[in-house]
C-alpha positions as CSV (number, residue, x, y, z in Angstrom):
1,M,-128.9,-27.1,63.5
2,S,-128.4,-24.4,60.5
3,A,-129.7,-27.1,57.4
4,I,-132.9,-27.6,59.9
5,I,-134.1,-24.4,60.8
6,G,-133.0,-23.0,57.3
7,R,-135.5,-25.2,55.9
8,K,-138.4,-23.6,58.3
9,M,-137.4,-20.5,58.7
10,A,-134.7,-19.0,55.6
11,S,-136.8,-16.2,54.7
12,K,-136.2,-14.8,58.8
13,G,-132.9,-14.6,57.9
14,I,-131.2,-17.1,60.4
15,L,-129.5,-19.4,58.0
16,N,-126.1,-17.6,58.7
17,M,-126.7,-18.8,62.5
18,N,-124.8,-21.7,62.2
19,Q,-121.6,-19.8,61.2
20,F,-121.6,-17.2,63.7
21,L,-121.7,-20.3,66.3
22,L,-119.8,-22.5,65.2
23,G,-117.3,-19.8,64.4
24,S,-117.2,-18.8,68.2
25,R,-116.7,-22.1,69.6
26,V,-115.6,-22.5,73.6
27,F,-113.6,-25.4,74.2
28,A,-114.7,-24.0,77.4
29,S,-130.2,-51.3,98.6
30,R,-132.6,-50.2,95.5
31,T,-135.3,-51.6,93.6
32,F,-135.2,-52.0,90.2
33,S,-136.5,-54.7,87.9
34,S,-135.2,-58.0,87.5
35,S,-132.4,-59.0,84.7
36,A,-130.5,-55.5,85.5
37,K,-127.3,-54.6,84.3
38,E,-125.0,-51.9,85.5
39,M,-125.1,-48.3,83.6
40,T,-123.6,-45.1,84.8
41,V,-126.6,-42.1,85.0
42,R,-123.4,-40.6,82.6
43,D,-123.9,-43.3,79.9
44,A,-128.1,-43.6,80.7
45,L,-128.0,-39.6,79.7
46,N,-126.0,-40.2,76.9
47,S,-127.9,-42.9,75.3
48,A,-130.9,-41.3,75.8
49,L,-129.8,-38.4,73.8
50,D,-128.4,-41.0,71.4
51,E,-131.5,-42.8,70.7
52,E,-133.9,-40.0,70.8
53,M,-131.8,-37.7,67.9
54,S,-131.7,-40.9,66.2
55,A,-135.6,-41.4,66.1
56,D,-136.3,-37.8,65.5
57,P,-134.3,-35.5,63.2
58,K,-136.2,-32.5,64.6
59,V,-134.0,-32.9,68.0
60,F,-130.8,-31.0,68.5
61,V,-128.4,-30.3,71.1
62,M,-127.1,-26.7,71.8
63,G,-124.5,-25.4,74.5
64,E,-121.2,-24.7,75.9
65,E,-118.5,-27.6,74.6
66,V,-121.4,-30.1,73.8
67,G,-119.4,-30.6,70.5
68,E,-115.7,-30.7,69.9
69,Y,-115.5,-31.2,73.8
70,Q,-117.7,-34.3,74.1
71,G,-119.5,-32.0,76.9
72,A,-118.3,-30.7,79.7
73,Y,-119.2,-33.9,81.5
74,K,-118.9,-36.1,78.8
75,I,-123.0,-36.6,78.7
76,T,-122.9,-35.7,74.9
77,K,-119.7,-37.7,73.9
78,G,-119.8,-38.8,70.6
79,L,-122.9,-37.2,68.9
80,L,-121.2,-34.6,67.3
81,D,-119.6,-37.3,65.2
82,K,-122.5,-39.2,64.7
83,Y,-124.6,-36.4,64.0
84,G,-122.9,-33.4,62.6
85,P,-122.3,-29.7,63.8
86,D,-125.9,-29.1,62.2
87,R,-127.4,-31.0,65.1
88,V,-124.5,-30.8,67.9
89,V,-123.8,-26.9,68.4
90,D,-121.0,-25.5,70.3
91,T,-121.9,-22.0,71.3
92,P,-120.2,-19.0,72.8
93,I,-120.6,-18.5,76.9
94,T,-123.5,-16.5,76.4
95,E,-126.7,-18.6,77.7
96,A,-129.0,-15.7,77.1
97,G,-128.5,-16.1,73.5
98,F,-128.3,-19.6,73.0
99,T,-131.6,-20.3,75.2
100,G,-133.2,-17.4,73.2
101,I,-132.2,-19.1,69.8
102,G,-133.3,-22.2,71.1
103,V,-137.1,-21.2,72.3
104,G,-137.2,-19.5,69.3
105,A,-136.4,-23.2,67.2
106,A,-138.6,-24.7,69.3
107,Y,-141.4,-22.6,68.3
108,H,-141.0,-23.2,64.8
109,G,-141.2,-27.2,65.6
110,L,-137.9,-28.6,66.4
111,R,-136.7,-30.3,69.8
112,P,-133.8,-28.4,71.2
113,V,-132.1,-29.8,74.0
114,I,-130.1,-27.1,75.9
115,E,-127.3,-27.9,78.1
116,F,-126.3,-25.7,81.0
117,M,-122.3,-26.4,82.0
118,T,-124.1,-25.9,85.5
119,F,-128.1,-25.2,86.3
120,N,-126.6,-21.1,88.0
121,F,-125.5,-20.7,84.7
122,S,-129.2,-20.8,84.0
123,M,-130.1,-17.5,85.3
124,Q,-128.8,-15.2,82.4
125,A,-131.3,-17.3,80.5
126,I,-134.1,-17.0,83.3
127,D,-136.0,-14.7,81.0
128,H,-136.2,-17.2,77.6
129,I,-136.7,-19.8,80.1
130,I,-139.7,-17.7,82.4
131,N,-141.1,-15.6,80.0
132,S,-140.9,-17.0,76.4
133,A,-140.7,-20.9,77.1
134,A,-143.1,-21.6,79.9
135,K,-145.9,-18.7,78.9
136,S,-146.1,-18.9,75.7
137,N,-148.6,-21.8,75.1
138,Y,-150.7,-20.0,77.4
139,M,-150.6,-16.7,76.0
140,S,-151.1,-18.3,72.6
141,A,-154.2,-20.0,73.7
142,G,-152.7,-23.3,73.0
143,Q,-151.7,-22.5,69.3
144,I,-147.8,-22.2,70.3
145,S,-146.2,-25.8,71.5
146,V,-142.8,-25.3,72.9
147,P,-140.8,-28.6,73.0
148,I,-137.4,-27.9,74.6
149,V,-135.5,-29.3,77.7
150,F,-133.4,-27.4,79.7
151,R,-130.8,-29.5,80.8
152,G,-127.9,-29.6,83.0
153,P,-125.8,-30.4,87.0
154,N,-128.2,-28.9,89.1
155,G,-127.2,-28.6,92.8
156,A,-124.2,-28.8,95.6
157,A,-121.2,-30.5,93.9
158,A,-117.7,-30.1,96.1
159,G,-115.8,-27.1,96.5
160,V,-117.3,-24.7,94.1
161,G,-118.2,-22.2,96.5
162,A,-121.8,-20.3,96.5
163,Q,-122.5,-19.2,92.9
164,H,-122.0,-23.1,91.6
165,S,-124.1,-24.7,94.1
166,Q,-127.5,-24.4,94.5
167,C,-130.3,-26.2,93.6
168,Y,-132.8,-24.7,91.4
169,A,-136.0,-27.2,91.5
170,A,-137.8,-24.7,93.7
171,W,-137.3,-21.9,91.8
172,F,-138.4,-23.6,88.5
173,A,-141.1,-25.6,90.1
174,A,-142.5,-22.3,91.3
175,C,-143.4,-21.6,87.2
176,P,-146.6,-22.4,85.5
177,G,-145.8,-23.8,82.3
178,L,-142.7,-25.8,82.9
179,K,-142.4,-29.0,83.9
180,V,-139.3,-30.2,86.2
181,L,-137.8,-33.7,86.7
182,A,-135.1,-34.7,89.1
183,P,-133.4,-38.3,88.2
184,Y,-131.5,-40.3,90.6
185,S,-130.9,-43.6,89.4
186,S,-129.7,-44.4,85.5
187,E,-133.0,-45.7,84.8
188,D,-134.5,-42.5,86.1
189,A,-132.2,-40.6,83.7
190,R,-132.8,-42.7,80.6
191,G,-136.7,-43.0,81.4
192,L,-137.2,-39.3,82.0
193,L,-134.9,-37.7,79.4
194,K,-136.6,-39.8,76.6
195,A,-140.1,-38.3,78.4
196,A,-138.8,-35.0,78.2
197,I,-137.8,-34.9,75.4
198,R,-141.0,-36.5,73.5
199,D,-142.8,-33.7,75.8
200,P,-144.7,-31.2,73.8
201,D,-143.9,-28.6,76.6
202,P,-140.8,-26.9,77.9
203,V,-139.0,-29.3,80.4
204,V,-136.5,-28.4,83.3
205,F,-134.5,-31.9,83.5
206,L,-131.8,-31.4,86.7
207,E,-129.5,-33.7,86.9
208,N,-126.4,-33.9,89.7
209,E,-123.0,-33.9,88.7
210,L,-121.9,-36.2,91.6
211,L,-124.4,-38.4,90.6
212,Y,-122.8,-38.7,86.7
213,G,-120.1,-41.6,87.6
214,E,-122.5,-43.7,89.8
215,S,-123.7,-47.2,88.6
216,F,-127.2,-48.3,88.9
217,P,-128.7,-51.6,87.6
218,V,-130.7,-50.8,84.7
219,S,-133.6,-53.4,83.4
220,A,-133.7,-54.6,79.9
221,E,-137.1,-52.9,79.4
222,A,-135.0,-49.6,80.1
223,L,-132.9,-50.5,77.9
224,D,-135.7,-50.3,75.0
225,S,-135.5,-47.8,72.3
226,S,-139.1,-47.0,72.9
227,F,-138.7,-46.8,76.6
228,S,-140.0,-43.8,78.4
229,L,-140.9,-42.8,82.3
230,P,-144.0,-41.1,83.5
231,I,-143.9,-37.0,83.7
232,G,-145.8,-36.3,87.2
233,K,-145.0,-39.7,88.6
234,A,-143.1,-40.9,91.9
235,K,-141.6,-43.8,92.7
236,I,-141.6,-45.9,96.0
237,E,-137.9,-47.1,96.3
238,R,-138.3,-49.1,99.7
239,E,-141.6,-49.7,101.2
240,G,-141.9,-49.2,104.6
241,K,-144.5,-48.7,107.8
242,D,-143.7,-46.3,110.0
243,V,-142.1,-43.1,108.4
244,T,-142.2,-41.9,104.9
245,I,-139.3,-40.1,103.8
246,T,-139.9,-38.1,100.6
247,A,-136.3,-37.2,98.6
248,F,-135.3,-36.4,95.0
249,S,-131.8,-36.7,93.1
250,K,-128.6,-37.2,94.9
251,M,-131.1,-37.2,98.0
252,V,-132.6,-40.1,97.4
253,G,-129.6,-42.3,98.4
254,Y,-129.1,-40.6,101.2
255,A,-132.4,-41.4,102.2
256,L,-132.1,-45.5,101.3
257,Q,-128.9,-45.3,103.1
258,A,-130.6,-43.8,106.2
259,A,-133.5,-46.3,105.9
260,E,-130.7,-49.2,106.1
261,I,-129.7,-47.5,109.3
262,L,-133.5,-47.4,110.9
263,A,-133.9,-50.7,109.6
264,K,-131.3,-51.7,112.2
265,E,-133.4,-49.9,115.0
266,G,-136.8,-51.6,114.4
267,I,-137.8,-48.4,112.5
268,S,-139.6,-49.1,108.4
269,A,-139.0,-46.3,106.6
270,E,-140.5,-46.2,103.2
271,V,-138.5,-44.1,100.6
272,I,-140.4,-42.0,98.0
273,N,-138.1,-41.0,94.7
274,L,-140.1,-37.7,93.7
275,R,-138.6,-37.9,90.0
276,S,-141.3,-35.2,89.3
277,I,-140.7,-31.8,90.9
278,R,-143.6,-30.2,88.7
279,P,-146.0,-31.9,88.5
280,L,-145.8,-33.3,91.5
281,D,-147.0,-37.0,92.6
282,R,-149.2,-36.3,95.6
283,P,-151.2,-38.6,95.7
284,T,-148.2,-41.4,96.2
285,I,-147.0,-39.3,98.6
286,N,-150.8,-38.7,100.6
287,A,-150.9,-42.6,100.5
288,S,-147.7,-42.8,101.6
289,V,-148.3,-40.7,104.5
290,R,-151.7,-42.4,105.4
291,K,-150.0,-45.8,105.6
292,T,-147.2,-44.5,107.8
293,N,-148.3,-41.8,109.6
294,R,-145.5,-39.6,109.7
295,L,-143.3,-37.6,107.2
296,V,-140.0,-36.3,106.7
297,T,-138.9,-34.0,103.5
298,L,-135.6,-33.8,102.3
299,E,-134.2,-31.9,99.9
300,E,-130.4,-29.9,99.4
301,G,-131.9,-26.4,98.4
302,F,-133.0,-23.8,100.6
303,P,-135.9,-24.4,103.2
304,Q,-137.6,-21.1,102.9
305,H,-140.6,-21.8,100.1
306,G,-138.9,-25.1,99.2
307,V,-140.1,-28.4,97.5
308,G,-140.3,-29.9,101.0
309,A,-142.6,-27.0,102.2
310,E,-144.7,-27.7,99.4
311,I,-145.2,-30.7,100.4
312,C,-145.9,-30.5,103.7
313,A,-148.8,-28.4,102.5
314,S,-150.4,-30.7,100.7
315,V,-150.4,-33.3,103.4
316,V,-151.6,-30.9,106.1
317,E,-154.1,-29.8,103.1
318,E,-155.2,-33.1,102.4
319,S,-154.1,-36.1,105.1
320,F,-153.6,-34.1,108.3
321,E,-155.9,-36.0,110.4
322,Y,-153.4,-39.2,109.9
323,L,-150.4,-37.8,111.1
324,D,-149.2,-38.9,114.6
325,A,-146.1,-36.6,114.7
326,P,-145.3,-32.7,113.6
327,V,-143.7,-33.3,110.1
328,E,-140.2,-33.1,109.9
329,R,-138.1,-30.9,107.2
330,I,-134.9,-31.4,105.8
331,S,-132.9,-28.8,103.8
332,G,-129.9,-26.9,103.1
333,A,-129.0,-24.1,105.4
334,D,-130.7,-21.0,104.7
335,V,-127.0,-19.5,104.2
336,P,-125.2,-19.1,100.8
337,M,-123.1,-22.2,100.1
338,P,-119.8,-22.0,102.3
339,Y,-116.4,-22.9,100.4
340,A,-114.7,-24.6,103.3
341,A,-114.8,-28.3,102.9
342,N,-116.3,-28.6,107.0
343,L,-118.5,-25.6,106.5
344,E,-120.2,-26.9,103.2
345,R,-120.6,-30.6,104.7
346,M,-122.5,-28.8,107.5
347,A,-124.8,-26.4,104.7
348,V,-126.0,-29.8,103.3
349,P,-127.9,-32.6,104.6
350,Q,-126.3,-35.9,105.7
351,V,-127.4,-39.2,106.5
352,E,-127.1,-38.7,110.3
353,D,-129.7,-35.7,110.0
354,I,-132.2,-38.1,108.2
355,V,-131.8,-40.7,110.7
356,R,-132.3,-37.7,113.7
357,A,-135.4,-36.6,112.2
358,A,-137.1,-40.2,111.4
359,K,-135.9,-40.9,115.2
360,R,-137.9,-37.3,116.1
361,A,-141.0,-38.8,113.9
362,C,-141.2,-41.8,115.2
363,Y,-140.5,-40.6,119.1
364,R,-137.4,-42.1,119.2
365,A,-135.2,-40.2,120.3
366,E,-131.3,-40.2,120.8
367,K,-130.5,-41.7,124.2
368,S,-128.5,-38.8,125.1
369,V,-131.3,-36.7,124.5
370,R,-133.4,-39.0,126.4
371,M,-130.8,-38.6,129.6
372,A,-130.5,-35.1,129.4
373,A,-134.1,-34.8,129.5
374,A,-134.8,-36.8,132.4
375,A,-132.2,-35.0,134.0
């Protein structure tokens, strides 16, 4: 990276930055297009990075263990050998430092991809993300673009406790100037990461650690190097007529599992994969609710001021007269994530929670509940 920045910023004494960073290295039932092949989410992200770095020499990757170790989750595997240490930069454990360097590089026309080993660590760098990256275009009256991507695993994994299990979708989506994406499938991961890297504005790209090893069908179209998905557009993963379920990231898979169970009980659920948290695809959500007349929102983040709350507000504002039942909102528990496995499971949404909520929305209460009420 020093060679790239040096050509643009040598007069500002940044040519030695790379020597400092390198000297401090820390090894620290889906609906897809036809003619699809299988690809893991990990490989989808890796291939998207590779292709964008090959297409644009201004793109570079920076973060902890992205180079010599091939990435903490192997998302950057092979990139150091192919592009060298100027464009795949290992950093010390200093999120505030390397995020600030990335934002400065974006100011000067480069396209950094900043990797956080987990988005929980992005809190160390939130001033650069919010005050430097998100607001500069507005505060400069459009004179400064900040084409930077902040990416890494977000949300709960397994057994990593309260400080490593938070979902930051609502946190970052509340900030004007940021775009916030959350892929579910391999096709999502490829298309949205490519769109994020090409975008002129800062993008927060929220992956999920538990999805990295999952394989999904990927269409021939999605394997083309020019492929990208539009930012701000949701995808209807499963069509239905009785109830709308909105979800993003790992929760989309849970929603699809719930829809299969509901179908066996005569309830047709429409599942919307949000893909983009900010901007939010309000037209697709409201069009679905106007068709099904019921809404269940699903997320693994905290309930207060969450993504589901924003979706509820949008539907009440734009489609209230179409609702035949109160909106059901499913989220993580309003507590720090427990470490014990049994409590952790209770703190995040499960498939059975979605099924119960959809039945309530359709006035199809559990048999035991109906019997208790009758008694």
